[in-house]
C-alpha positions as CSV (number, residue, x, y, z in Angstrom):
1,X,0.6,-2.9,13.1
2,X,3.5,-3.7,11.4
3,X,6.3,-0.8,10.5
4,X,6.7,-1.8,7.1
5,X,2.8,-1.9,6.4
6,X,2.5,1.7,8.2
7,X,5.7,2.8,6.0
8,X,4.2,1.7,2.8
9,X,0.8,3.2,3.7
10,X,2.4,6.3,4.7
11,X,4.4,6.4,1.2
12,X,1.1,5.6,-1.0
13,X,-0.9,8.4,1.3
14,X,2.2,11.2,0.5
15,X,1.7,10.5,-3.4
16,X,-2.2,10.5,-3.1
17,X,-2.8,6.7,-4.5
18,X,-6.2,6.5,-3.4
19,X,-9.3,5.3,-5.2
20,X,-8.7,5.3,-8.9
21,X,-5.1,6.2,-9.0
22,X,-3.2,2.7,-9.2
23,X,-0.1,1.8,-9.1
24,X,2.0,-1.4,-10.6
25,X,2.9,-3.9,-7.8
26,X,6.9,-4.0,-9.2
27,X,6.5,0.1,-8.8
28,X,5.3,0.0,-5.7
29,X,8.4,-2.6,-4.8
30,X,10.6,-0.3,-6.0
31,X,10.4,2.2,-3.0
32,X,11.4,-0.6,-0.4
33,X,15.1,-1.3,-0.2
34,X,15.8,-4.7,-2.1
35,X,16.1,-6.7,1.1
36,X,12.9,-6.2,2.3
37,X,11.2,-6.6,-0.7
38,X,9.5,-9.9,-0.1
39,X,8.8,-9.2,3.3
40,X,6.8,-5.9,1.4
41,X,4.7,-8.6,-0.7
42,X,3.5,-9.8,2.3
43,X,2.7,-6.9,4.2
44,X,0.9,-5.5,0.7
45,X,-0.9,-8.7,1.2
46,X,-2.3,-8.2,4.6
47,X,-3.3,-4.6,3.5
48,X,-5.3,-6.3,1.1
49,X,-6.9,-8.5,3.6
50,X,-7.8,-5.8,6.4
51,X,-9.4,-3.5,3.8
52,X,-6.9,-0.8,3.4
53,X,-5.6,-1.5,-0.1
54,X,-8.1,-2.1,-3.1
55,X,-6.4,-4.4,-5.5
56,X,-6.9,-4.9,-9.3
57,X,-6.1,-6.7,-12.2
58,X,-3.1,-5.3,-14.3
59,X,-1.6,-5.4,-17.6
60,X,0.3,-8.9,-18.3
61,X,-0.8,-10.7,-15.2
62,X,0.3,-7.9,-12.4
63,X,-1.6,-6.3,-10.0
64,X,-2.3,-2.9,-9.0
65,X,-3.0,-1.1,-5.9
66,X,-4.7,1.5,-4.2
67,X,-5.4,3.2,-0.9
68,X,-9.4,2.8,-0.2
69,X,-10.6,6.2,-0.2
70,X,-13.4,4.9,2.5
71,X,-10.9,4.2,5.0
72,X,-8.9,7.4,4.4
73,X,-9.9,8.3,8.1
74,X,-8.4,5.3,9.4
75,X,-5.2,5.6,7.6
76,X,-4.8,9.3,8.6
77,X,-5.2,8.1,12.1
78,X,-2.4,5.4,11.9
79,X,-0.1,7.6,10.2
80,X,-0.2,10.4,13.0
81,X,0.4,7.3,15.3
82,X,3.4,6.7,13.7
83,X,4.6,10.4,13.7
């Protein structure tokens, strides 16, 4: 798996962004260095397609994201492999 995808999952897991605890895309991208933000958007969409992230509509057309609670064991396994 791409290192940036794992890094995003680690950051969200450390902040307990599971289930109904959603974060706006703009706030999520603030965690990423500015030169990697385009790549981060692609990684976030791929994480959604792979089933690791929930994607919900937010205010003013901006989407909100959270980690899927039913994938917590797989996410924890990815984090342990990375460390």
